[in-house]
C-alpha positions in Angstrom: 133.7 73.3 90.4 133.5 76.8 92.0 130.3 77.7 93.7 128.0 80.1 91.9 127.6 83.6 93.5 124.3 84.8 95.0 123.0 88.4 95.2 120.1 89.2 97.4 118.0 92.2 96.5 115.7 93.7 99.2 113.4 96.6 98.7 112.4 98.8 101.7 110.2 101.6 102.8 110.0 102.4 106.5 110.8 98.8 107.5 112.8 99.3 110.7 110.6 96.7 112.5 111.4 94.0 109.9 114.6 94.7 108.0 117.1 93.4 110.7 115.7 89.9 110.8 115.5 89.8 107.0 119.1 90.8 106.7 120.2 88.4 109.4 118.6 85.5 107.4 120.7 86.3 104.3 124.0 87.6 105.7 125.6 84.5 104.3 125.0 85.6 100.7 127.8 86.9 98.5 126.2 90.2 98.0 123.3 92.1 99.6 121.7 95.0 97.7 119.1 97.2 99.4 116.9 99.6 97.4 115.1 102.0 99.7 112.3 104.4 98.8 113.4 107.2 101.0 112.5 105.8 104.4 112.0 108.2 107.2 112.7 105.7 110.0 115.9 103.8 110.9 115.6 101.3 107.9 118.7 102.6 106.1 120.7 102.9 109.3 120.1 99.3 110.1 120.8 98.1 106.6 124.2 99.8 106.7 125.3 97.3 109.3 125.0 94.5 106.7 125.9 96.1 103.3 127.4 99.2 101.7 125.3 98.6 98.6 122.3 100.8 99.5 120.5 102.7 96.8 117.8 105.3 97.2 115.0 105.6 94.6 111.4 106.6 94.7 108.9 103.9 93.8 105.6 105.6 94.6 104.3 105.1 91.1 105.5 101.5 90.5 106.7 99.4 93.4 108.4 96.9 91.2 110.7 99.6 89.8 113.1 99.2 92.7 113.2 95.4 92.4 114.3 95.8 88.8 116.8 98.5 89.8 118.3 96.2 92.5 118.5 93.3 90.0 120.4 95.5 87.6 122.9 96.4 90.3 123.5 92.7 91.2 126.8 91.1 90.2 126.0 87.5 91.3 125.2 84.5 89.1 121.9 84.2 90.8 119.5 86.8 92.3 117.1 86.2 95.2 114.5 89.0 95.5 113.0 89.7 99.0 110.6 92.0 100.6 111.8 93.4 104.0 109.2 91.3 105.9 110.5 88.0 104.4 112.9 85.6 106.1 115.0 82.8 104.6 114.9 79.8 106.9 118.0 77.7 107.6 116.4 74.9 105.6 115.8 77.1 102.6 119.4 78.5 102.9 120.8 75.0 102.8 118.7 74.2 99.7 119.8 77.4 97.9 123.4 76.7 98.7 123.1 73.3 97.2 121.8 74.8 94.0 124.7 77.3 94.0 127.1 74.5 94.6 125.9 72.5 91.6 124.7 75.5 89.5 122.1 73.3 87.8 121.7 74.4 84.2 118.2 72.8 84.0 116.5 75.9 85.5 116.8 79.6 85.0 114.7 80.4 88.1 112.9 79.0 91.1 109.6 79.5 92.8 109.2 79.1 96.6 106.2 78.7 98.9 105.8 81.7 101.1 104.5 80.8 104.6 102.4 83.9 105.3 101.8 85.1 108.8 98.7 87.2 109.2 98.0 88.8 112.6 100.1 86.1 114.3 98.7 83.0 112.5 100.4 81.0 109.7 97.8 80.9 107.0 97.2 77.7 105.0 94.2 78.6 102.8 92.6 81.6 101.1 95.3 81.9 98.5 98.0 82.7 101.1 99.9 79.5 100.8 101.1 79.5 97.2 104.3 79.3 95.2 105.9 82.6 93.9 109.0 83.0 91.7 111.7 84.6 93.9 115.1 83.4 92.6 116.5 83.9 89.1 119.6 83.5 87.1 121.1 87.0 86.4 119.7 88.4 83.1 116.9 85.9 83.0 114.1 87.7 84.9 112.3 91.0 85.2 109.3 92.5 87.1 106.5 94.0 85.0 105.0 97.3 85.8 101.9 96.1 87.5 101.7 96.2 91.3 100.9 92.5 91.7 103.0 91.3 88.8 105.3 88.4 89.8 108.9 88.0 88.7 108.8 87.0 85.0 111.4 84.3 84.3 112.8 83.8 80.8 113.3 80.0 80.9 112.4 76.9 82.8 111.3 77.3 86.4 112.0 74.9 89.2 110.3 74.6 92.7 112.2 74.8 96.0 111.1 72.3 98.7 111.6 74.6 101.7 109.5 77.7 102.5 110.2 81.4 102.8 108.7 83.0 105.9 106.6 86.1 105.2 105.3 88.2 108.1 102.6 90.1 106.1 100.8 92.0 108.8 101.5 91.8 112.5 98.7 94.2 113.5 95.5 95.6 112.1 97.0 99.1 112.2 99.9 97.9 110.0 97.5 96.4 107.5 95.6 99.7 107.4 98.7 101.7 106.8 99.9 99.5 104.0 96.4 99.2 102.5 96.3 103.0 102.2 99.7 103.1 100.4 99.0 100.2 98.0 95.4 101.2 97.1 96.8 104.6 96.0 99.2 102.8 93.7 96.4 100.6 92.3 94.2 103.6 91.7 97.0 105.1 89.7 97.4 101.9 87.7 93.7 101.7 86.9 93.7 105.3 85.7 96.8 104.7 83.6 94.9 101.8 82.0 92.1 104.3 81.2 89.7 102.5 83.5 86.7 104.7 84.4 85.0 104.4 87.8 81.9 102.2 87.7 79.5 101.8 90.7 78.6 98.3 89.7 82.3 97.2 89.5 83.0 98.9 92.9 80.1 97.0 94.4 80.4 93.6 92.9 84.2 93.2 92.7 84.7 93.4 96.5 82.0 90.8 97.0 83.6 88.5 94.4 87.0 88.9 96.2 85.5 87.9 99.5 83.7 84.8 98.3 86.7 83.7 96.2 89.1 84.0 99.1 86.8 82.8 101.8 84.9 80.0 100.0 86.6 79.1 96.7 90.1 79.1 98.2 88.8 77.7 101.6 89.8 80.7 103.7 87.2 79.6 106.2 89.5 76.8 107.2 91.8 79.4 108.8 89.0 80.3 111.3 88.6 84.0 112.4 91.9 84.9 110.7 90.6 83.6 107.4 87.3 85.5 107.8 89.2 88.7 108.7 91.6 88.3 105.8 88.8 87.9 103.4 86.9 90.9 104.7 90.1 93.0 104.5 90.7 91.8 100.9 87.2 92.9 100.0 87.6 96.3 101.7 90.9 96.7 99.9 89.2 96.2 96.6 86.5 98.8 97.4 89.0 101.4 98.6 91.0 101.2 95.4 87.9 101.8 93.4 86.9 104.6 95.7 90.3 106.3 95.3 89.9 106.0 91.5 86.5 107.7 91.8 88.1 110.4 94.0 90.9 111.1 91.5 88.6 111.3 88.5 86.0 113.4 90.4 88.7 115.8 91.4 90.1 116.0 87.9 86.7 116.7 86.4 86.0 119.4 88.9 89.3 121.2 88.1 88.7 120.9 84.3 85.3 122.6 84.8 86.6 125.5 86.9 
């Protein structure tokens, strides 16, 4: 039996500090596709060392757009979708190759646990250590429009035993920069859903986020890192509501002038 082919799709945006180790971890794949959102650093230059299949497309309104674009370009039997700050371990590579070798028909997709590294610590609580669908049979999956929507698999989903390494945020400054980018996308989403800014929601939602992550999901067990992550998550929630307020206030002002 011939081995099934694997395409790896990686989305990027100014990831010169991460992309090389990500690409190194999947250079064994049959095909690597990089969809870049017009990076201004050396991301594309580095990616060219590993693949010729590099596509440029803006995803400032919907970050999952480039994931779907890359999946559409893939020619393999299976597709593994990665962010540039994720790394496939040797153990996970061996497990994936075993699946490709047998091409098990029982499943149309697989979820994997992401080992998340936050400010130098591997997080085990607070909702960081959970399964996420990442690998799908071609034609059997799509990402929805929502920023945090996971890969939707049309069929039965299996679970991989080995983990994917995810270096979320190496520094506080990196978190701040990404928070600014993602909260702008979320404010756009909320506005598209006709959600109006509400002071009560902007006050209570961040508090709920903090207690859910720090207490309900036991983030406190990760020590100072768990506390910092919960505070950051709460602040993220507040900022996206503040940006929604800013957008709607600005629009109201222009309509009155």
